[in-house]
DSSP file (Angstrom, degrees, kcal/mol; ACC not computed):
  #  RESIDUE AA STRUCTURE BP1 BP2  ACC     N-H-->O    O-->H-N    N-H-->O    O-->H-N    TCO  KAPPA ALPHA  PHI   PSI    X-CA   Y-CA   Z-CA
    1    1 A M     >        0   0    0      0, 0.0     4,-2.0     0, 0.0     5,-0.2   0.000 360.0 360.0 360.0 -38.7  -15.9  -44.4  -34.2
    2    2 A I  H  >  +     0   0    0      2,-0.2     4,-2.3     1,-0.2     5,-0.2   0.930 360.0  49.5 -61.2 -45.2  -15.7  -40.8  -33.1
    3    3 A A  H  > S+     0   0    0      1,-0.2     4,-2.7     2,-0.2    -1,-0.2   0.904 110.6  50.3 -61.2 -40.7  -17.0  -39.6  -36.4
    4    4 A Y  H  > S+     0   0    0      1,-0.2     4,-2.1     2,-0.2    -1,-0.2   0.897 110.9  48.4 -67.5 -37.2  -19.9  -42.0  -36.3
    5    5 A R  H  X S+     0   0    0     -4,-2.0     4,-2.6     2,-0.2    -1,-0.2   0.883 111.5  50.3 -65.4 -38.7  -20.8  -41.0  -32.7
    6    6 A A  H  X S+     0   0    0     -4,-2.3     4,-2.2     1,-0.2     5,-0.2   0.948 111.7  48.0 -66.3 -45.6  -20.7  -37.3  -33.7
    7    7 A E  H  X S+     0   0    0     -4,-2.7     4,-2.6     1,-0.2    -2,-0.2   0.873 110.7  51.4 -64.0 -34.2  -23.0  -38.0  -36.8
    8    8 A S  H  X S+     0   0    0     -4,-2.1     4,-2.5     2,-0.2    -1,-0.2   0.917 107.7  51.9 -69.9 -41.4  -25.4  -40.0  -34.6
    9    9 A A  H  X S+     0   0    0     -4,-2.6     4,-1.4     2,-0.2    -2,-0.2   0.905 112.7  45.8 -63.5 -35.1  -25.6  -37.0  -32.1
   10   10 A L  H  X S+     0   0    0     -4,-2.2     4,-2.4     2,-0.2     3,-0.3   0.940 111.1  53.3 -68.4 -46.5  -26.4  -34.7  -35.0
   11   11 A A  H  X S+     0   0    0     -4,-2.6     4,-2.4     1,-0.2    -2,-0.2   0.921 105.9  53.1 -52.3 -47.0  -28.9  -37.2  -36.3
   12   12 A G  H  X S+     0   0    0     -4,-2.5     4,-0.5     1,-0.2    -1,-0.2   0.863 110.7  47.2 -55.5 -40.6  -30.6  -37.2  -32.9
   13   13 A E  H >< S+     0   0    0     -4,-1.4     3,-0.5    -3,-0.3     4,-0.3   0.874 113.9  47.2 -70.5 -37.4  -30.9  -33.4  -33.0
   14   14 A L  H >X S+     0   0    0     -4,-2.4     3,-2.2     1,-0.2     4,-0.7   0.815  95.1  73.0 -75.0 -31.0  -32.3  -33.4  -36.6
   15   15 A R  H >< S+     0   0    0     -4,-2.4     3,-0.7     1,-0.3    -1,-0.2   0.819  90.3  61.8 -59.9 -27.4  -34.9  -36.2  -36.0
   16   16 A E  T << S+     0   0    0     -3,-0.5    -1,-0.3    -4,-0.5    -2,-0.2   0.787 107.9  43.3 -61.1 -29.6  -36.9  -33.7  -34.0
   17   17 A H  T <4 S+     0   0    0     -3,-2.2     2,-0.3    -4,-0.3    -1,-0.2   0.400 102.7  73.3-104.7  -3.1  -37.3  -31.5  -37.1
   18   18 A L    <<  -     0   0    0     -3,-0.7     3,-0.1    -4,-0.7     6,-0.0  -0.841  69.6-136.0-117.1 153.6  -38.0  -34.0  -39.8
   19   19 A Q  S    S+     0   0    0     -2,-0.3     2,-0.4     1,-0.2    -1,-0.1   0.817  90.3  41.8 -76.2 -34.6  -41.1  -36.0  -40.6
   20   20 A R    >   -     0   0    0      1,-0.1     3,-1.4     0, 0.0     4,-0.3  -0.969  68.2-143.1-123.3 131.7  -39.3  -39.3  -41.3
   21   21 A D  T >  S+     0   0    0     -2,-0.4     3,-1.4     1,-0.3     4,-0.5   0.813 100.6  65.1 -54.0 -34.6  -36.4  -40.8  -39.3
   22   22 A D  T 3> S+     0   0    0      1,-0.3     4,-0.8     2,-0.1    -1,-0.3   0.721  93.1  63.1 -67.2 -19.4  -34.9  -42.2  -42.5
   23   23 A D  H <> S+     0   0    0     -3,-1.4     4,-2.2     1,-0.2    -1,-0.3   0.679  84.4  75.9 -77.9 -15.6  -34.4  -38.6  -43.8
   24   24 A T  H <> S+     0   0    0     -3,-1.4     4,-2.0    -4,-0.3    -1,-0.2   0.924  98.0  40.1 -71.4 -44.4  -31.9  -37.6  -41.0
   25   25 A R  H  > S+     0   0    0     -4,-0.5     4,-2.9     2,-0.2    -1,-0.2   0.946 115.2  53.0 -66.1 -45.0  -28.8  -39.5  -42.3
   26   26 A A  H  X S+     0   0    0     -4,-0.8     4,-1.7     1,-0.2    -2,-0.2   0.913 110.8  46.6 -56.1 -45.7  -29.5  -38.6  -45.8
   27   27 A L  H  X S+     0   0    0     -4,-2.2     4,-2.5     1,-0.2    -1,-0.2   0.881 109.9  53.9 -65.6 -38.4  -29.8  -34.9  -44.9
   28   28 A L  H  X S+     0   0    0     -4,-2.0     4,-2.5     1,-0.2    -2,-0.2   0.892 105.9  53.3 -60.2 -44.1  -26.5  -35.1  -42.8
   29   29 A R  H  X S+     0   0    0     -4,-2.9     4,-0.9     2,-0.2    -1,-0.2   0.896 110.5  46.8 -59.8 -37.5  -24.7  -36.5  -45.8
   30   30 A R  H >X S+     0   0    0     -4,-1.7     3,-0.8     1,-0.2     4,-0.6   0.933 112.1  51.2 -69.8 -44.4  -26.0  -33.5  -47.9
   31   31 A V  H >< S+     0   0    0     -4,-2.5     3,-1.1     1,-0.2    -2,-0.2   0.903 105.3  56.0 -57.5 -43.8  -24.9  -31.0  -45.1
   32   32 A F  H 3< S+     0   0    0     -4,-2.5    -1,-0.2     1,-0.3    -2,-0.2   0.755 113.9  38.8 -67.4 -23.1  -21.4  -32.5  -44.9
   33   33 A V  H << S+     0   0    0     -4,-0.9    -1,-0.3    -3,-0.8    -2,-0.2   0.382  91.7 108.5-105.9   5.8  -20.7  -31.9  -48.6
   34   34 A T  S << S-     0   0    0     -3,-1.1    20,-0.1    -4,-0.6    19,-0.0  -0.610  78.4-107.1 -78.0 135.0  -22.5  -28.5  -48.8
   35   35 A P        -     0   0    0      0, 0.0    17,-2.1     0, 0.0     2,-0.3  -0.284  38.7-165.6 -63.0 151.3  -20.2  -25.6  -49.2
   36   36 A A  E     -A   51   0A   0     15,-0.2     2,-0.5    52,-0.0    15,-0.2  -0.967  17.3-134.4-134.0 147.8  -19.8  -23.2  -46.2
   37   37 A N  E     -A   50   0A   0     13,-2.5    13,-2.9    -2,-0.3     2,-0.6  -0.894  16.0-155.4 -97.6 132.8  -18.4  -19.8  -45.6
   38   38 A L  E     +A   49   0A   0     -2,-0.5    11,-0.2    11,-0.2    -2,-0.0  -0.951  14.1 179.7-112.6 121.3  -16.1  -19.4  -42.6
   39   39 A R  E     -A   48   0A   0      9,-2.5     9,-2.0    -2,-0.6     2,-0.2  -0.830   9.3-162.4-124.5  93.3  -15.9  -15.8  -41.4
   40   40 A P  E     -A   47   0A   0      0, 0.0     2,-0.4     0, 0.0     7,-0.2  -0.505   3.2-167.2 -75.4 145.8  -13.7  -15.2  -38.4
   41   41 A D  E  >> -A   46   0A   0      5,-3.1     5,-2.0    -2,-0.2     4,-1.0  -0.883   4.0-176.0-128.4  98.4  -14.3  -12.0  -36.4
   42   42 A Y  T  45S+     0   0    0     -2,-0.4    -1,-0.1     1,-0.2     5,-0.0   0.718  81.3  55.9 -74.0 -19.8  -11.4  -11.5  -34.1
   43   43 A E  T  45S+     0   0    0      1,-0.2    -1,-0.2     3,-0.1    -2,-0.0   0.916 117.1  35.1 -71.6 -46.5  -12.8   -8.4  -32.5
   44   44 A Q  T  45S-     0   0    0      2,-0.1    -2,-0.2    -3,-0.0    -1,-0.2   0.530 108.1-126.9 -84.8  -8.8  -16.1  -10.2  -31.5
   45   45 A K  T  <5 +     0   0    0     -4,-1.0    38,-2.9     1,-0.2     2,-0.3   0.920  65.2 126.7  61.4  43.1  -14.1  -13.5  -30.9
   46   46 A T  E   < -Ab  41  83A   0     -5,-2.0    -5,-3.1    36,-0.3     2,-0.5  -0.951  53.0-151.0-133.8 157.2  -16.4  -15.5  -33.1
   47   47 A L  E     -Ab  40  84A   0     36,-2.4    38,-2.6    -2,-0.3     2,-0.6  -0.972  20.2-152.4-122.7 109.9  -16.2  -17.8  -36.1
   48   48 A L  E     -Ab  39  85A   0     -9,-2.0    -9,-2.5    -2,-0.5     2,-0.7  -0.762   5.4-163.6 -89.2 119.3  -19.3  -17.7  -38.3
   49   49 A V  E     -Ab  38  86A   0     36,-3.1    38,-2.2    -2,-0.6     2,-0.7  -0.899   8.3-167.5-101.4 107.7  -20.0  -20.9  -40.2
   50   50 A E  E     -Ab  37  87A   0    -13,-2.9   -13,-2.5    -2,-0.7     2,-0.3  -0.868   5.2-155.4-103.7 111.6  -22.5  -20.1  -42.9
   51   51 A L  E     -Ab  36  88A   0     36,-2.7    38,-2.5    -2,-0.7   -15,-0.2  -0.677  18.4-122.5 -83.3 135.0  -24.0  -23.2  -44.6
   52   52 A H        -     0   0    0    -17,-2.1    -1,-0.1    -2,-0.3   -18,-0.1  -0.488  38.1 -96.0 -75.0 148.0  -25.3  -22.8  -48.1
   53   53 A R        -     0   0    0     -2,-0.2    -1,-0.1     1,-0.1    37,-0.0  -0.286  19.8-141.2 -71.4 152.4  -29.0  -23.7  -48.6
   54   54 A L        -     0   0    0      2,-0.2    -1,-0.1    -3,-0.1    -2,-0.0   0.569  35.9-116.2 -92.4  -9.2  -30.0  -27.0  -49.7
   55   55 A G  S    S+     0   0    0      1,-0.2     3,-0.1     2,-0.0    -2,-0.1   0.320  86.8  95.9  96.3  -6.5  -32.9  -26.0  -52.0
   56   56 A S     >  -     0   0    0      1,-0.1     4,-3.2     2,-0.0    -2,-0.2  -0.975  65.0-148.1-116.0 123.0  -35.7  -27.8  -50.0
   57   57 A P  H  > S+     0   0    0      0, 0.0     4,-2.1     0, 0.0     5,-0.2   0.877 100.4  50.8 -57.3 -39.3  -37.7  -25.5  -47.6
   58   58 A L  H  > S+     0   0    0      2,-0.2     4,-2.3     1,-0.2     5,-0.1   0.920 114.5  42.7 -62.0 -47.4  -38.3  -28.5  -45.2
   59   59 A Q  H  > S+     0   0    0      1,-0.2     4,-2.8     2,-0.2     5,-0.2   0.935 113.2  53.0 -65.8 -45.4  -34.5  -29.4  -45.2
   60   60 A D  H  X S+     0   0    0     -4,-3.2     4,-2.2     1,-0.2    -2,-0.2   0.866 108.5  49.5 -57.2 -38.8  -33.5  -25.8  -44.9
   61   61 A L  H  X S+     0   0    0     -4,-2.1     4,-2.1     2,-0.2    -1,-0.2   0.893 110.2  51.3 -67.7 -43.3  -35.8  -25.4  -41.9
   62   62 A A  H  X S+     0   0    0     -4,-2.3     4,-2.1     1,-0.2    -2,-0.2   0.952 112.3  46.6 -58.3 -46.7  -34.3  -28.5  -40.2
   63   63 A V  H  X S+     0   0    0     -4,-2.8     4,-2.5     1,-0.2    -2,-0.2   0.885 107.6  55.2 -65.1 -38.1  -30.8  -27.2  -40.8
   64   64 A A  H  X S+     0   0    0     -4,-2.2     4,-2.3     2,-0.2    -1,-0.2   0.894 109.7  48.0 -59.1 -41.2  -31.7  -23.8  -39.5
   65   65 A K  H  X S+     0   0    0     -4,-2.1     4,-2.2     2,-0.2    -2,-0.2   0.881 110.4  51.4 -64.9 -38.7  -32.9  -25.5  -36.3
   66   66 A L  H  X S+     0   0    0     -4,-2.1     4,-2.7     2,-0.2    -2,-0.2   0.889 107.9  52.5 -64.6 -42.3  -29.7  -27.5  -36.1
   67   67 A C  H  X S+     0   0    0     -4,-2.5     4,-2.8     2,-0.2    19,-0.4   0.927 108.3  50.9 -58.4 -48.1  -27.7  -24.4  -36.5
   68   68 A E  H  X S+     0   0    0     -4,-2.3     4,-2.0     1,-0.2    -2,-0.2   0.948 112.0  46.9 -54.6 -49.5  -29.5  -22.7  -33.6
   69   69 A E  H  X S+     0   0    0     -4,-2.2     4,-0.7     1,-0.2    -2,-0.2   0.903 113.5  47.4 -65.1 -42.2  -28.9  -25.7  -31.3
   70   70 A L  H ><>S+     0   0    0     -4,-2.7     3,-1.0     1,-0.2     5,-0.5   0.931 112.2  49.6 -63.2 -44.5  -25.2  -25.9  -32.3
   71   71 A T  H ><5S+     0   0    0     -4,-2.8     3,-1.6     1,-0.2    -2,-0.2   0.868 103.2  62.0 -58.0 -38.2  -24.7  -22.2  -31.7
   72   72 A A  H 3<5S+     0   0    0     -4,-2.0    -1,-0.2     1,-0.3    -2,-0.2   0.731  90.5  68.6 -66.9 -22.3  -26.5  -22.4  -28.3
   73   73 A T  T <<5S-     0   0    0     -3,-1.0    -1,-0.3    -4,-0.7    -2,-0.2   0.723  93.9-144.3 -70.2 -18.4  -23.7  -24.8  -27.1
   74   74 A E  T < 5 +     0   0    0     -3,-1.6     2,-0.2    -4,-0.4    -3,-0.1   0.886  31.5 179.7  57.4  42.5  -21.2  -21.8  -27.2
   75   75 A T      < -     0   0    0     -5,-0.5     9,-3.4     9,-0.2     2,-0.4  -0.523  21.3-135.3 -78.5 137.3  -18.4  -24.2  -28.5
   76   76 A Q  B     -C   83   0A   0      7,-0.3     7,-0.2    -2,-0.2     3,-0.1  -0.766  23.0-109.6 -92.2 139.2  -15.0  -22.7  -29.1
   77   77 A F    >   -     0   0    0      5,-3.0     3,-1.5    -2,-0.4     5,-0.3  -0.484  52.8 -89.9 -66.4 134.3  -13.1  -23.6  -32.3
   78   78 A P  T 3  S+     0   0    0      0, 0.0    -1,-0.1     0, 0.0     3,-0.1  -0.079 106.3   7.5 -52.6 142.6  -10.2  -25.8  -31.2
   79   79 A T  T 3  S+     0   0    0      1,-0.2     2,-0.2    -3,-0.1    -2,-0.1   0.640 118.6  82.1  56.3  25.7   -6.9  -24.0  -30.4
   80   80 A T  S <  S-     0   0    0     -3,-1.5    -1,-0.2     2,-0.1    -4,-0.0  -0.845  79.5-128.4-136.3 174.0   -8.6  -20.6  -30.7
   81   81 A N  S    S+     0   0    0     -2,-0.2     2,-0.6    -3,-0.1    -2,-0.0   0.089  70.7 122.5-108.1  21.6  -10.7  -18.3  -28.5
   82   82 A L        -     0   0    0     -5,-0.3    -5,-3.0   -36,-0.1     2,-0.3  -0.725  57.0-141.7 -87.7 116.9  -13.3  -18.0  -31.3
   83   83 A K  E     -bC  46  76A   0    -38,-2.9   -36,-2.4    -2,-0.6     2,-0.3  -0.643  23.5-119.7 -79.3 136.6  -16.9  -19.1  -30.4
   84   84 A L  E     -b   47   0A   0     -9,-3.4     2,-0.4    -2,-0.3    -9,-0.2  -0.547  27.9-173.7 -79.6 131.2  -18.6  -21.0  -33.2
   85   85 A I  E     -b   48   0A   0    -38,-2.6   -36,-3.1    -2,-0.3     2,-0.4  -0.997   7.9-160.9-125.3 126.9  -21.8  -19.5  -34.6
   86   86 A Y  E     +b   49   0A   0    -19,-0.4     2,-0.3    -2,-0.4   -36,-0.2  -0.858  24.8 138.3-111.0 136.7  -23.8  -21.6  -37.3
   87   87 A R  E     -b   50   0A   0    -38,-2.2   -36,-2.7    -2,-0.4     2,-0.3  -0.969  47.8 -97.2-160.7 171.8  -26.3  -20.2  -39.6
   88   88 A Q  E >   -b   51   0A   0     -2,-0.3     3,-2.2   -38,-0.2   -36,-0.2  -0.709  49.6 -90.6 -93.9 151.6  -27.4  -20.5  -43.2
   89   89 A V  T 3  S+     0   0    0    -38,-2.5   -36,-0.1    -2,-0.3     3,-0.1  -0.332 114.3  22.4 -55.7 130.2  -26.4  -18.1  -45.9
   90   90 A G  T 3  S+     0   0    0      1,-0.3    -1,-0.3    -3,-0.0     2,-0.3   0.401  95.3 113.9  89.3  -3.6  -29.0  -15.3  -46.0
   91   91 A S    <         0   0    0     -3,-2.2    -1,-0.3     1,-0.1    -4,-0.0  -0.692 360.0 360.0 -99.1 157.3  -30.3  -15.6  -42.6
   92   92 A A              0   0    0     -2,-0.3    -1,-0.1    -3,-0.1    -3,-0.1   0.484 360.0 360.0 -80.4 360.0  -29.9  -13.0  -39.9
């Protein structure tokens, strides 16, 4: 139930950036299985989560917006003092 609520919250954020509501859950399924790089920086106290691109400019734009929104929450990775930073591979 917790996973479904988390997915629903992410879908709500993505809906703003996609043309069709039906695309949100499908895009999230792709994001969940897309490889990611985890880059901890203990000096800056951050954990960079770099998602690989999906191959569609529209989907990549939606994921980039989601990354911005998730990063803005300034969430710390559990049991650490590392702040999570989300972005796509190749973005600044």
